[in-house]
Rosetta silent file (secondary structure, phi, psi, omega in degrees, C-alpha in Angstrom):
SEQUENCE: XXXXXXXXXXXXXXXXXXXXXXXXXXXXXXXXXXXXXXXXXXXXXXXXXXXXXXXXXXXXXXXXXXXXXXXXXXXXXXXXXXXXXXXXXXXXXXXXXXXXXXXXXXXXXXXXXXXXXXXXXXXXXXXXXXXXXXXXXXXXXXXXXXXXXXXXXXXXXXXXXXXXXXXXXXXXXXXXXXXXXXXXXXXXXXXXXXXXXXXXXXXXXXXXXXXXXXXXXXXXXXXXXXXXXXXXXXXXXXXXXXXXXXXXXXXXXXXXXXXXXXXX
SCORE:     score description
SCORE:     0.000 S_00000001
   1 L     0.000  127.922 -175.861   63.068  102.665  137.009 S_00000001
   2 H   -57.213  -41.994 -177.523   63.794  103.500  133.347 S_00000001
   3 H   -62.530  -41.844  179.249   64.171  107.256  133.895 S_00000001
   4 H   -69.628  -38.648  176.016   66.774  106.788  136.624 S_00000001
   5 H   -61.078  -42.515  178.009   68.667  104.210  134.591 S_00000001
   6 H   -64.589  -38.385  179.543   68.739  106.663  131.712 S_00000001
   7 H   -66.132  -44.650  178.538   69.891  109.469  133.999 S_00000001
   8 H   -64.964  -35.780  178.193   72.745  107.427  135.458 S_00000001
   9 H   -66.672  -39.453 -177.779   73.761  106.361  131.956 S_00000001
  10 H   -75.849  -38.678 -170.477   73.770  109.973  130.719 S_00000001
  11 H   -99.342  -13.938 -176.154   75.362  111.615  133.761 S_00000001
  12 L  -136.722  178.555  173.681   77.768  108.952  135.032 S_00000001
  13 L  -107.438   12.897 -178.777   79.951  106.043  134.027 S_00000001
  14 L   -72.055  125.210  179.073   78.214  103.696  136.461 S_00000001
  15 L   -63.224  136.269 -179.924   77.116  100.483  134.664 S_00000001
  16 L  -114.465  103.086  177.620   73.347  100.090  134.611 S_00000001
  17 L   -60.201  137.743  177.781   72.138   96.457  134.444 S_00000001
  18 L    77.688   14.155 -179.382   69.140   96.040  132.192 S_00000001
  19 L   -63.505  143.565 -178.583   69.665   99.351  130.404 S_00000001
  20 L  -141.860  158.780  178.801   67.564   99.806  127.267 S_00000001
  21 H   -55.083  -31.031 -179.965   67.073  102.529  124.623 S_00000001
  22 H   -63.656  -24.390  179.691   63.723  103.370  126.220 S_00000001
  23 H   -61.926  -40.071 -179.689   65.607  104.530  129.339 S_00000001
  24 H   -60.758  -44.399 -179.330   67.064  107.473  127.404 S_00000001
  25 H   -68.740  -36.754  177.290   63.620  108.670  126.320 S_00000001
  26 H   -65.876  -39.573  178.289   62.244  108.257  129.843 S_00000001
  27 H   -63.032  -43.446 -178.969   65.147  110.300  131.220 S_00000001
  28 H   -58.608  -29.305 -179.477   64.548  113.124  128.731 S_00000001
  29 L   -93.010    2.521 -173.103   61.019  113.485  130.071 S_00000001
  30 L  -132.879   71.759 -178.573   62.097  113.317  133.737 S_00000001
  31 L   -65.103  -15.404  176.814   64.466  116.178  134.693 S_00000001
  32 L   -62.555  -17.738  179.809   63.859  115.433  138.382 S_00000001
  33 H   -72.117  -19.900  178.497   66.324  112.591  137.928 S_00000001
  34 H   -57.304  -57.893 -179.949   69.200  115.092  137.613 S_00000001
  35 H   -65.795  -28.188  177.702   69.330  115.992  141.338 S_00000001
  36 H   -64.761  -45.046  175.861   68.627  112.386  142.336 S_00000001
  37 H   -64.059  -37.754  176.851   71.714  111.247  140.434 S_00000001
  38 H   -59.082  -38.036  177.829   73.577  114.186  141.963 S_00000001
  39 H   -63.592  -39.628  177.783   72.708  112.877  145.415 S_00000001
  40 H   -65.228  -45.342  179.677   74.198  109.513  144.523 S_00000001
  41 H   -63.310  -47.076 -178.926   77.387  111.038  143.140 S_00000001
  42 H   -63.147  -36.720 -179.960   77.780  113.405  146.084 S_00000001
  43 H   -64.202  -41.369 -179.307   77.210  110.638  148.627 S_00000001
  44 H   -75.042  -48.163 -178.656   79.977  108.485  147.171 S_00000001
  45 H   -64.169  -32.361 -179.274   82.455  111.282  146.418 S_00000001
  46 H   -66.332  -20.485  178.070   81.867  112.788  149.856 S_00000001
  47 H   -64.335  -19.531  178.986   83.253  109.653  151.513 S_00000001
  48 H   -61.793  -24.524 -177.787   86.702  110.840  150.429 S_00000001
  49 H   -77.152    2.080  170.813   86.582  113.393  153.241 S_00000001
  50 H   -78.145  -12.629  179.981   86.949  110.559  155.743 S_00000001
  51 L   -61.543  142.502 -176.796   90.653  110.506  154.819 S_00000001
  52 L   -70.140  -26.758  179.714   92.899  111.679  157.690 S_00000001
  53 L   -98.047  129.954  179.419   94.900  114.069  155.501 S_00000001
  54 H   -61.082  -36.026  179.034   93.080  117.096  154.032 S_00000001
  55 H   -66.153  -40.984  177.681   95.221  116.938  150.887 S_00000001
  56 H   -66.504  -39.218  179.080   94.389  113.260  150.433 S_00000001
  57 H   -62.628  -46.565 -179.850   90.713  113.966  151.069 S_00000001
  58 H   -63.906  -43.113  178.751   90.592  116.732  148.456 S_00000001
  59 H   -65.268  -42.411  179.036   92.489  114.614  145.931 S_00000001
  60 H   -62.566  -36.944  177.488   90.304  111.598  146.654 S_00000001
  61 H   -62.291  -46.279  179.854   87.196  113.708  146.143 S_00000001
  62 H   -64.672  -42.543  179.162   88.373  114.867  142.714 S_00000001
  63 H   -63.082  -44.337 -179.828   89.379  111.358  141.694 S_00000001
  64 H   -61.346  -42.151  179.255   86.043  109.948  142.853 S_00000001
  65 H   -57.281  -47.440 -174.650   84.127  112.597  140.921 S_00000001
  66 H   -78.665  -25.483  172.151   85.868  111.826  137.666 S_00000001
  67 H   -68.356  -36.390 -178.508   85.732  108.066  138.151 S_00000001
  68 H   -77.239  -38.725 -171.317   81.987  108.360  138.666 S_00000001
  69 H  -110.152  -10.813 -176.991   81.203  110.907  135.960 S_00000001
  70 L    73.615 -156.713 -176.121   84.036  110.633  133.452 S_00000001
  71 L  -117.959   11.098 -176.515   85.223  113.689  131.555 S_00000001
  72 H   -60.944  -45.224 -178.870   82.164  114.438  129.433 S_00000001
  73 H   -67.514  -40.282  177.632   81.095  117.448  131.483 S_00000001
  74 H   -63.705  -36.718  176.935   84.650  118.792  131.644 S_00000001
  75 H   -63.551  -38.276  176.383   84.883  118.390  127.881 S_00000001
  76 H   -63.220  -40.645  177.004   81.739  120.489  127.539 S_00000001
  77 H   -62.126  -43.065  179.462   83.298  123.200  129.684 S_00000001
  78 H   -63.544  -44.069  179.538   86.426  123.178  127.522 S_00000001
  79 H   -62.915  -41.358  179.299   84.407  123.388  124.308 S_00000001
  80 H   -65.955  -39.701  177.559   82.350  126.269  125.672 S_00000001
  81 H   -59.786  -42.167  177.528   85.507  128.081  126.774 S_00000001
  82 H   -65.576  -40.776 -178.892   86.920  127.832  123.267 S_00000001
  83 H   -65.755  -42.073  179.926   83.640  128.996  121.725 S_00000001
  84 H   -65.236  -33.304 -179.025   83.366  132.004  124.019 S_00000001
  85 H   -70.916  -17.047  179.126   86.959  132.962  123.207 S_00000001
  86 L   -73.821  124.878 -176.733   86.082  133.207  119.499 S_00000001
  87 L   -76.122  -26.943 -178.730   85.511  136.868  118.645 S_00000001
  88 L   -86.395  112.781 -178.609   83.450  136.126  115.553 S_00000001
  89 H   -56.684  -31.739 -178.134   79.887  135.180  116.600 S_00000001
  90 H   -70.124  -20.541 -177.608   79.415  133.227  113.381 S_00000001
  91 H   -92.309  -11.551 -171.420   82.352  130.954  114.252 S_00000001
  92 H   -63.457  -42.998  178.658   81.295  130.108  117.789 S_00000001
  93 H   -65.051  -36.530  177.706   79.046  127.171  116.915 S_00000001
  94 H   -66.302  -41.443  178.327   81.744  125.771  114.631 S_00000001
  95 H   -64.810  -36.628 -179.406   84.336  126.132  117.403 S_00000001
  96 H   -59.648  -33.280 -178.444   81.926  124.461  119.821 S_00000001
  97 L   -90.013   -6.041 -178.771   81.948  121.342  117.643 S_00000001
  98 L   -77.830  128.327 -177.054   85.726  121.381  117.140 S_00000001
  99 L   -76.455  -15.743 -178.461   87.428  118.606  119.127 S_00000001
 100 L   -72.318  143.933  179.604   90.723  120.501  119.409 S_00000001
 101 L   -93.843  124.767 -179.910   91.473  122.209  122.731 S_00000001
 102 L  -107.161 -170.831 -177.875   92.321  125.893  122.495 S_00000001
 103 H   -64.900  -43.345 -179.332   93.435  128.609  124.884 S_00000001
 104 H   -61.122  -43.053  178.901   89.889  129.472  125.982 S_00000001
 105 H   -67.521  -40.010  178.425   89.080  125.877  126.825 S_00000001
 106 H   -61.958  -43.871  179.920   92.377  125.358  128.627 S_00000001
 107 H   -65.442  -43.593  179.902   91.795  128.462  130.741 S_00000001
 108 H   -61.816  -44.900  178.266   88.199  127.489  131.542 S_00000001
 109 H   -63.776  -46.722 -176.089   89.238  123.983  132.584 S_00000001
 110 H   -62.616  -47.530 -178.062   92.232  125.156  134.582 S_00000001
 111 H   -66.014  -42.423 -178.916   90.433  127.866  136.531 S_00000001
 112 H   -67.585  -41.795  177.601   87.406  125.682  137.261 S_00000001
 113 H   -63.989  -40.318  177.615   89.508  122.714  138.361 S_00000001
 114 H   -63.148  -44.410  179.878   91.568  125.007  140.589 S_00000001
 115 H   -62.617  -41.976  178.379   88.423  126.499  142.108 S_00000001
 116 H   -64.591  -42.554  179.544   86.958  123.050  142.750 S_00000001
 117 H   -62.643  -45.715 -179.189   90.212  121.832  144.283 S_00000001
 118 H   -67.229  -36.358  176.086   90.508  124.847  146.587 S_00000001
 119 H   -64.207  -43.834  177.913   86.871  124.521  147.631 S_00000001
 120 H   -64.540  -39.897 -179.641   87.358  120.854  148.459 S_00000001
 121 H   -67.590  -37.042  176.936   90.579  121.622  150.310 S_00000001
 122 H   -61.215  -41.622  176.514   88.870  124.357  152.326 S_00000001
 123 H   -66.791  -44.113 -175.314   86.293  121.828  153.453 S_00000001
 124 H   -67.188  -32.182 -179.490   88.873  119.118  154.087 S_00000001
 125 L   -82.311   -1.629 -179.425   91.104  121.315  156.230 S_00000001
 126 L    75.087   22.905  178.251   88.186  122.248  158.421 S_00000001
 127 L   -61.404  -31.116 -179.488   88.376  125.872  157.327 S_00000001
 128 H   -57.898  123.576  178.279   84.621  125.990  157.623 S_00000001
 129 H    69.283    5.759 -178.664   83.824  127.687  160.880 S_00000001
 130 H    66.199   26.947 -174.521   87.517  127.710  161.724 S_00000001
 131 L  -119.710 -123.307  179.937   87.153  124.214  163.157 S_00000001
 132 H    77.357 -120.229 -176.336   87.657  120.756  161.682 S_00000001
 133 H   -66.321  -16.334 -178.909   90.946  119.243  162.804 S_00000001
 134 H   -87.417   -2.268 -179.561   91.228  121.926  165.450 S_00000001
 135 L   -69.102  135.950 -172.462   88.110  120.844  167.292 S_00000001
 136 L   -86.736  -11.527 -178.739   88.983  119.675  170.734 S_00000001
 137 L  -128.126  158.216 -176.115   86.320  117.068  171.292 S_00000001
 138 H   -63.612  -37.526 -179.931   85.076  114.092  169.364 S_00000001
 139 H   -61.588  -41.071  178.300   81.535  115.456  169.182 S_00000001
 140 H   -64.672  -39.416  179.101   82.753  118.653  167.529 S_00000001
 141 H   -64.335  -41.022  178.582   84.783  116.688  165.009 S_00000001
 142 H   -64.201  -40.992  179.566   81.784  114.555  164.123 S_00000001
 143 H   -60.924  -48.706 -179.160   79.652  117.683  163.689 S_00000001
 144 H   -63.804  -41.886  178.088   82.148  119.329  161.353 S_00000001
 145 H   -60.769  -38.287  178.169   82.611  116.095  159.413 S_00000001
 146 H   -66.376  -41.745  178.736   78.851  115.833  158.997 S_00000001
 147 H   -62.665  -44.159  179.504   78.632  119.429  157.777 S_00000001
 148 H   -58.423  -48.273 -179.985   81.429  118.843  155.268 S_00000001
 149 H   -61.178  -43.133 -177.830   79.696  115.762  153.876 S_00000001
 150 H   -68.821  -34.804  176.913   76.341  117.526  153.678 S_00000001
 151 H   -65.501  -43.771  177.577   77.840  120.568  151.915 S_00000001
 152 H   -61.007  -42.411  179.212   79.473  118.292  149.328 S_00000001
 153 H   -63.357  -46.794 -179.649   76.165  116.479  148.886 S_00000001
 154 H   -64.466  -36.918  179.352   74.201  119.729  148.515 S_00000001
 155 H   -62.951  -41.547 -178.793   76.759  121.093  146.054 S_00000001
 156 H   -71.877  -40.065  176.402   76.405  118.070  143.778 S_00000001
 157 H   -62.456  -42.670  179.675   72.618  118.074  143.978 S_00000001
 158 H   -64.982  -39.315  178.132   72.613  121.800  143.207 S_00000001
 159 H   -61.702  -42.562  179.315   74.942  121.391  140.239 S_00000001
 160 H   -72.189  -32.779  175.278   72.650  118.758  138.760 S_00000001
 161 H   -64.558  -34.245  175.642   69.573  120.864  139.552 S_00000001
 162 H   -63.434  -39.934  175.575   71.223  123.633  137.547 S_00000001
 163 H   -62.560  -42.096  178.970   71.509  121.277  134.582 S_00000001
 164 H   -63.685  -37.406  177.937   67.831  120.392  134.979 S_00000001
 165 H   -60.651  -43.075  177.383   66.960  124.089  135.060 S_00000001
 166 H   -62.844  -39.364  179.243   68.687  124.577  131.709 S_00000001
 167 H   -64.373  -35.123 -176.451   66.807  121.596  130.299 S_00000001
 168 H   -83.937  -32.109 -173.880   63.480  123.046  131.446 S_00000001
 169 H  -108.959  -16.928 -174.986   64.000  126.719  130.571 S_00000001
 170 L   -82.133  166.380  172.066   66.551  126.686  127.767 S_00000001
 171 L  -116.706  143.220 -176.292   66.120  126.554  124.013 S_00000001
 172 E   -63.219  136.858  176.895   68.328  124.271  121.883 S_00000001
 173 L   -81.399  -34.555 -179.965   71.352  125.928  120.291 S_00000001
 174 L  -164.806  171.428  179.162   71.715  123.231  117.626 S_00000001
 175 L   -69.042  137.159  179.320   70.868  119.611  116.921 S_00000001
 176 L   162.198 -169.602 -179.645   72.596  117.131  119.221 S_00000001
 177 H   -62.325  -41.589 -179.986   72.368  115.346  122.548 S_00000001
 178 H   -60.355  -43.585 -179.750   71.812  118.614  124.360 S_00000001
 179 H   -65.665  -31.825  178.475   68.902  119.587  122.139 S_00000001
 180 H   -64.429  -32.741  178.698   67.336  116.168  122.705 S_00000001
 181 H   -81.842  -46.132 -173.592   67.274  116.898  126.445 S_00000001
 182 H   -68.337  -35.418 -173.859   66.394  120.590  126.300 S_00000001
 183 L   -80.973   -4.426 -170.854   63.556  120.296  123.786 S_00000001
 184 L   -90.458  -26.720 -173.188   61.663  117.595  125.670 S_00000001
 185 L  -127.793  170.553 -179.055   60.465  119.421  128.824 S_00000001
 186 L  -133.438 -171.798 -176.280   59.242  122.853  129.920 S_00000001
 187 H   -57.022  -32.573 -178.987   59.043  125.140  132.982 S_00000001
 188 H   -61.726  -26.018 -179.148   56.389  123.002  134.697 S_00000001
 189 H   -71.853   -8.584  178.094   58.930  120.210  135.036 S_00000001
 190 H   -71.151  -22.617 -178.429   60.906  122.404  137.448 S_00000001
 191 H   -62.180  -53.555  176.602   58.443  121.630  140.253 S_00000001
 192 H   -65.176  -28.286  175.469   59.520  117.985  140.728 S_00000001
 193 H   -62.769  -45.902 -179.962   63.136  119.093  140.222 S_00000001
 194 H   -64.063  -41.843  179.689   62.776  121.531  143.121 S_00000001
 195 H   -62.012  -45.612  179.781   61.059  118.931  145.312 S_00000001
 196 H   -65.131  -31.879 -175.720   63.796  116.380  144.673 S_00000001
 197 H   -77.237  -42.726 -174.224   66.491  118.987  145.328 S_00000001
 198 H   -70.467  -12.123  176.907   65.269  120.484  148.603 S_00000001
 199 H   -59.446  -25.276 -178.743   65.266  117.062  150.242 S_00000001
 200 H   -70.008  -14.075 -179.931   68.995  117.586  150.752 S_00000001
 201 H   -90.142   -7.409 -177.273   68.148  120.376  153.213 S_00000001
 202 L   -67.523  141.981  177.692   66.139  118.134  155.540 S_00000001
 203 L    48.487   62.992  179.376   67.459  117.625  159.090 S_00000001
 204 L   -73.948  152.142  172.816   70.524  119.867  158.737 S_00000001
 205 L   -60.216  154.710 -178.307   73.336  119.693  161.305 S_00000001
 206 L   -52.766  126.466  176.433   73.079  122.432  163.955 S_00000001
 207 L    75.912    6.835 -173.404   73.855  125.831  162.445 S_00000001
 208 L  -106.523    1.754 -175.513   74.487  124.419  158.971 S_00000001
 209 H   -60.516  -43.415 -178.834   71.228  125.199  157.173 S_00000001
 210 H   -61.416  -41.085  179.382   72.571  128.390  155.583 S_00000001
 211 H   -64.435  -42.679  179.741   75.656  126.575  154.303 S_00000001
 212 H   -66.606  -41.593  179.816   73.571  123.773  152.814 S_00000001
 213 H   -64.803  -41.008  179.295   71.130  126.215  151.226 S_00000001
 214 H   -63.696  -43.321  179.466   73.967  128.270  149.737 S_00000001
 215 H   -65.231  -37.743 -179.188   75.622  125.169  148.294 S_00000001
 216 H   -70.115  -42.021 -174.234   72.312  123.942  146.869 S_00000001
 217 H   -79.428  -19.479 -176.495   71.264  127.244  145.289 S_00000001
 218 H   -59.597  -43.236 -178.357   74.637  128.072  143.773 S_00000001
 219 H   -60.329  -51.934  176.876   74.240  125.611  140.896 S_00000001
 220 H   -60.200  -37.235  178.084   70.867  126.933  139.683 S_00000001
 221 H   -64.111  -44.836  177.027   72.091  130.530  140.005 S_00000001
 222 H   -58.997  -41.640 -179.554   75.169  129.732  137.916 S_00000001
 223 H   -65.351  -38.660  177.473   72.941  128.067  135.328 S_00000001
 224 H   -62.939  -44.694  178.144   70.654  131.099  135.123 S_00000001
 225 H   -63.289  -44.371 -179.085   73.628  133.393  134.548 S_00000001
 226 H   -63.161  -41.345 -179.931   75.108  130.978  132.024 S_00000001
 227 H   -62.934  -39.991  178.842   71.811  130.676  130.155 S_00000001
 228 H   -65.435  -33.227 -177.957   71.539  134.457  129.890 S_00000001
 229 H   -80.937  -38.250 -175.539   75.076  134.684  128.511 S_00000001
 230 H   -77.334  -17.785  179.438   74.982  131.804  126.016 S_00000001
 231 H   -60.463  -50.665  176.303   71.758  132.974  124.403 S_00000001
 232 H   -73.494  -26.096 -178.694   73.478  135.858  122.538 S_00000001
 233 H   -75.377  -47.466 -170.482   76.711  133.852  122.149 S_00000001
 234 H  -120.225  -13.435 -178.129   75.312  130.577  120.829 S_00000001
 235 L    91.664   -0.584 -179.975   71.589  131.075  120.387 S_00000001
 236 L   158.690 -159.275 -174.760   70.627  128.674  123.164 S_00000001
 237 E  -103.260  135.129  175.978   71.673  125.663  125.240 S_00000001
 238 L  -121.122  176.772  175.782   73.759  122.771  123.943 S_00000001
 239 H   -61.404  -35.240  177.586   75.149  119.627  125.523 S_00000001
 240 H   -64.686  -37.622  178.188   78.411  121.487  126.111 S_00000001
 241 H   -65.803  -39.861  176.530   76.534  124.188  128.005 S_00000001
 242 H   -60.052  -46.026  178.964   74.912  121.528  130.196 S_00000001
 243 H   -63.507  -41.720  179.409   78.321  120.060  130.999 S_00000001
 244 H   -63.846  -39.554  178.718   79.813  123.475  131.697 S_00000001
 245 H   -60.913  -38.356  178.424   76.937  124.320  134.034 S_00000001
 246 H   -63.443  -49.466 -176.743   77.661  121.183  136.040 S_00000001
 247 H   -67.505  -45.334 -179.887   81.375  121.907  136.436 S_00000001
 248 H   -68.066  -41.250 -179.723   80.974  125.625  137.146 S_00000001
 249 H   -61.944  -41.578  178.564   77.996  125.077  139.434 S_00000001
 250 H   -63.609  -45.985 -178.294   79.865  122.557  141.573 S_00000001
 251 H   -60.505  -46.889  179.648   82.928  124.803  141.931 S_00000001
 252 H   -66.433  -38.164 -177.674   80.858  127.820  142.968 S_00000001
 253 H   -63.420  -41.139  178.929   78.688  125.695  145.266 S_00000001
 254 H   -60.412  -44.982 -179.982   81.629  124.397  147.293 S_00000001
 255 H   -69.989  -36.289  177.618   82.858  127.928  147.952 S_00000001
 256 H   -62.067  -41.468  177.780   79.343  129.181  148.660 S_00000001
 257 H   -64.819  -41.410  178.485   78.953  126.483  151.291 S_00000001
 258 H   -62.384  -48.853 -177.791   82.316  127.313  152.863 S_00000001
 259 H   -63.857  -44.725 -178.228   81.595  131.044  153.010 S_00000001
 260 H   -64.016  -39.516  179.107   78.067  130.592  154.352 S_00000001
 261 H   -69.797  -33.172 -179.533   79.224  128.201  157.093 S_00000001
 262 H   -67.426  -40.449 -175.588   82.057  130.558  158.047 S_00000001
 263 H   -90.825   -8.597 -176.882   79.815  133.594  158.517 S_00000001
 264 L   -68.880    0.000    0.000   76.869  131.736  160.047 S_00000001
């Protein structure tokens, strides 16, 4: 399908056989492909949690994410961090386009990477529900492992749904790749995005629905907050804002899933 090929080309580094320029245009008109690609990324990256060591699992998860998606989204987060750190509103768009990494970008990257790492480690150590490696029976271990995988999957779908939300509700900050995505669709396109996203909640493991819902909704909530903040800062949504929403949404989603499963 052209739209999905375009989405995988835009959001990942996965080679797409038969890719054509028309795929990009089909993707721009099909924001529902964001969460679908997120499901693919989350399914593959989540396999890292099969590792016997929690530290290895968390590290493998991070490596898998960046092998699958590259550093484009992280670069957007860094650029946005530098732009936000600029006190002069007139300079923010210029800073956003500057390839040099400043203090604001370094801090944004560092804090977000740390948050993502700690969220992954919390899942890998079985902190969720106070179980995991401490479960005394094989059935309990399988249950916790399933919950961990599903939370990771929901977090990635939610992060991509947050990007789709920005594409549907945002206004372009300036000409570029981001504006090409944001200017193509409107609020009505959120309906298929929501339908594609909530599929990740089907048949939840026992007692895990709240954790999955929290992980899924975190990304869109982060995107709504980010959209409200970047409007006065930058005048709208750019490609860097889309990338930042993905990275921030994933980090928050992992912790939201952990907290929700712990208190459920």
